[in-house]
C-alpha positions, 0 to 999 in steps of 0.5 A: 439460573446462573450468570454464565447460563444467562449470558450464553444465549446473547453470546451465541446469538452475537456469534451466529448472527451479528459477527458474520454480518458485521464482518461482511459489511466491514469488508464490503465497504473496504472493497468499495473504498479500494475500487474508488481509490484505484484510479487515484492510485494508478495516477500516482504510480504513473507520476512516480514512474515519470519522476523515476525515469527523469531521475535516472536520466539525470544520473546517467548524464551526471555519470557521463560528465564525471567520466569525461572530467574524472575518468577514475571516479568509479574506482576511487569511490569504492 
């Protein structure tokens, strides 16, 4: 019996039994992790949305001030 014949049986068993179970359990734990992180991620997105809205209002206020102080500032910046 050669080495390749000897190793073919464990290799076939690994590919048929162990590898599929390994993949199933791997992705099952990934899906559980995603479900657990969903609420935390949602909270972070809401916080980021609030920060973005505040920054947008600040930029709008700065643009209003610049329009009042230096009316041609938009044309000179380009």
